[in-house]
N, C-alpha and C positions, 0 to 999 in steps of 0.2 A: 507681556503675555504670561503673566504668572498669577496664581490665585492669591498671592500675598507679595508684599514688596519688602525687600531687604536692601540695605545700602549697596552692596555689591554681591552678586552671586559668584563667589570665587571659584575658579577652576585652575587646573595646572597650566592651561594655556594663558589665562589671564595673569597668573603669577610670573610666568616667563616673559610675557609681553611687557608687563609693568616693570619688571626687574631690568630688562634691557633698556627700556625707556629712561628710567631713573639713572642708570649707569651712564648712558650717553649724555644726559643733561649735566651730571656732575663732572664727567670727563671734559665736556666742552668748557664749563666754567673754570675748571682748574687749568686747562690748557690756555684759555684766553688770558687769565691773570698771569700765568707764567710767561706767555709770549709778550705781554705788555711790558713786563719787567725786563725781559731779555733784550728787546729792541730799544730800550731806553725811552719808552713812551711816558713813564711816570717821572717827569723832571720837576714838577711843581706839586705843591700841596693840593691844588685844585685837581690835577690829574689823578692823584691818589684817591681823593675823596669821591671823584666821579667814576672811578673804575667799576664799582658794583653796578652803577646805573647803566653803563655801557655794556657790561657783560650780560646782565639779566635782559636788557632790552634787545640785544642782538640774538640772544638765545631764544627769546619769545618770537622774534621775527622768523627765525629759521624753523621753529616748531610749527608756526602757522603755515609756512611754505610747504613743509612736509605734509601736514594735515590736508591741505588743499590739493596736493599732488596725488595722494593715495587713491581718491575716487577715480580720476581719469586713468591712472595707471592700472587699476583693477579692471576697468572696462577694456583697456587695450590688451592686457596680458593677465590671464587668470592666476598666474603665479603670485600676483600681488594681493590676491583676495585675503589671505591670512592677516595682512596688515589692516584690512578694512573692518574685520570683525569687531575689534576693540578700539576703533578709532576714537570713540568718545572718551576713553581713558587718556588718549593723547591730548584731546581738547581740554580736559580738566587739568592736566599737567601744564599745558600752555597757559591756562588761567593762573595757576600758581606761580609760574615764572614771571608772568606779566605783573602780578600783584607784588612780587618781590622787587621788580623794577620800579613800580609806583612808590612803594614804601622807601626804597633807596633814595628816590627823589625827595620825598618828605624829609628824610633824615639829613640830607646834605643841603638842600636849598630852602626848605620851609620849616625846619625844626625850631627856629627862633622867631618865626613870623608871629605878629600879634593876632593874626586872623587864623581861622580854621584851615588846615592844610588842603582839605578838599575844595574849599572855596578859593584858596590860593591858586589852585590849578586853573581856575576859570578867570580870575581877575588880575593875575600877575603877568599875563601875556595877551594883551588886547590891542596891539599896534596894527590894526587891520588896514590902515591907510598907507602903510609903508610896503612897497614891493620887495625891497631888499631885506627887511626884517619882519616879514609876514609871520604872524603867530603860528607856532607849531604845537603848543600844549593843548589847545582845544581839540585838535585831530586825535592826539593820543588819548585824551580823556574820553572822547566819544567811543573810540575803539575799545578802551578798557570797559566801558559801560556795557557795550554789546557782548564782549567776551564773558563778562560776569553773568549776564542774563543767560547766555548759552550754557555756561557751566552749571548754573543753578537749576536749569530745566533739562539737564542731560539725562536724568534718570527715567526709567521706563514708566514710572508713575505719571510723569508729565506727558510722555508719548501717548499713554492710554487715555489720560484725561482730556488732552487737546485733540487727539485724533492724529493719525499718520500725516495727513495732508497739511493741517495747520502746524503741527510740530516741525515738519520738514521745512515748511515755508519760513518759520521763525529761524531755524538753524541755517538757512541760506544767508542769514545775516553775517556769517563768517566772512563772506566775500566783501561785504561793506566794511567790516572791521579791518580786513586786510588792506583794502584801498586806503582807509584812514591811517593805518600804520605806515604805509608807504609815504603818504603825504606828511605825516608826523616826522619821519626820518629825513625826507627831502628838504623840508623847511627848517629842520633842526640840525641834526648831527652832520648832514652832508654839507652844510654851509661852512663848517669849521674844520672838516677833516683834512689832514695833510697827506694822506696816502690814497691809493686807488682801490684798496681792498674793500671798503664799505660800499662805494658806488658799484663795484663789480658784483657784490653779493646782492644788493638791492635790485639792480637792473637785470642781472642774470636770473635771479629767482623769479621775478615777475615775468620775464620773457619765457622762462621754462614753463611756468604755469599756463601762460597763454597758449603756447604750442601744444601742451598736453591736452588741454581742454578742447582746442580746435580739432586735434587728431581724434579724440574720443567722440566728439560730436559728429564728425564726418563718418566714423565707423557706425555710430548709432543710426544715422540717417540711411546709410547703405543697408544696414540690417533691417530697418523699418520698411524699406522698399521691397526687400526680399520676402518679408513676412506677409505682405498684402496678397491675399489668396482670392481665387476665383470662386464664385458662387455656383452651385449646381442648380438644376431646374427647380428643386424643392426648397431652395434657400439655404442649404447646408454648405459649409466651407470645405473646399477640397484641400486636404492637408498634404497629400502626396502618397507615393508608394510606401506600403508598410515596412518594406525592407530597408528604407532609408532612415527609419527611426531606430536609434541604438537602444539596446536593452538598458533600462534604468534611467534613460535620458528622455528629453522632449524635443519636439519641433514646435516652434512658436509661429502662430498664424494670427492674422488680424484683418479687420476691415477698417477703412477710413472712418473715423468717428467712433470706433468701438475699442474697448479695452482689449489688449492682446490676450490670446488663449494659448496655454501650454498643453500640448498633446503628448502624454507620456506613454512609453511602452514598458510594461512590467509583467513578467512571466508569460510572454507572448499574447498578452491582452493589452487593450488600449483604454486610457482614461484621460479626460481633459479637465483642467482646472484653470483658474485665473493665473495669468503671468505675474500679477502684482501681489506680493506678500502682504498679509494683513498687519505686519509689524511696522515696516518703514517703506512700504511699496517697493521692496526689493525685487530683483529679477528672479522670481520663483521658478520660472521655466528653465533657468540655467543651473538649477540644482539637480540633485540625483535622488533616486528612489531607494530607500533603505527600509526593508520589512514593510512594504506597502505604504510608506509615508514619504512625501516629498520634503527634502531638507533644503531650506533656503540657503544659498551660498553666502549671503551677507552675514547673518547672525545665528544660523543653525536652527531657526524655528521650523517646526514640523507640521505638516497637514496631511491627513489621510486622503489617498486618491479616491476612495470609495464615495465619501460625502463631503470632502473639503474641510472637515473638522480637525482641530488640533486635539492631540490625545489628552485624556483627563489627567489632572483636574483643570486644564486650560480650556478656555471657552471661545477662543478666536476661530473664525471660519473664513474660507474663501469660496467664491462661486464655483460650481461644478457644471460642466456642459456635457450633453449627450454625444456619444461617439458611435460610429458604425464603420464596418469594413466591407467594401464591395469590390470583388474581382481584384483583390490585393491593394486597393486604394482606400486610404483612410479619409473619412469625412467627419466633421464636427459641426454640431448645431450651434450657431452664434447666440442663440437664445438660452439664458440660464436655465439649468435643470430645475423643474418645479420643486423637487425635494430640497435642493439647495436653497432656492428662494424662500421656501417655507421655513427652513432653519434660520435664515438670516432675519426673517420677519419675526419669528419667535424671540430671537435674541434682542431685537429692537424693542419688542413689547416688554421683555424682562427688564431692559434698561429703563423704560419709562416707569415701571413699578418700583 
């Protein structure tokens, strides 16, 4: 949602977020290596040579688990929302750690191979007919390919170019990558591990993610049922008593088969815009109004209540809906305001030219 694209729009929050993230990664790698030496896990040359592989691999798995946990956590408890704002930075760091894991494999196992290391990942582990020695490298290779694509398309340029729906669909591939990583570990490292630590981390992390996503989905379903509103005789949606809408906040309403609408209260007047942010389809109705603009809780993108437009020089817009108040009850027309529709049509025409 910018008039120009730069690698990263740095801010104080991003610096703090990234600094904490890098410190945690470095601390984990240092502690992992120190613990391996302390418990006497490095008894052979093979153990010492494969230590970077294990440390980077486990770190990447934990980072993926954290990344996938942030979404449902933010839906369950809004205090986790700050972690969501720059989650793409976490994804790029995860790619970097995963790449270090891959190149550590190259350095230890494939450095003296007569074939290309990338090809070696595919042809050196192909014993698919064996149940006890089923290949694990293809799972890891496929997961790394997906993570690489997600990291390469993480910038807002690709979000704008592909559109929020397509971009988000592509980036749900992180779930496929996570499943492939779990298979990679189960058919690989878990087959030779001598302690219960790794199995506990793998099973515990997967179980935690499953529970968090189920809990968040149940809450979303309950919220969707509460948002379904009754139609008045003239086809307008009954939002509810005006006093129930907090200043600067919204009440979200919807009809089956329609996009949800966020009805905001601002300076004792009411306005309605789409609940879906034009950036990543974020929950715009869960944001707050600052100086007449709704701020999306996901990434801070702003839209004016009056016409749904982002402030200049940005050009993104969201639909606006007519609102009225009768006898203290707020109603919203589920049909997009003609002015808003005209703006979006003009924007589409500009895009064609």
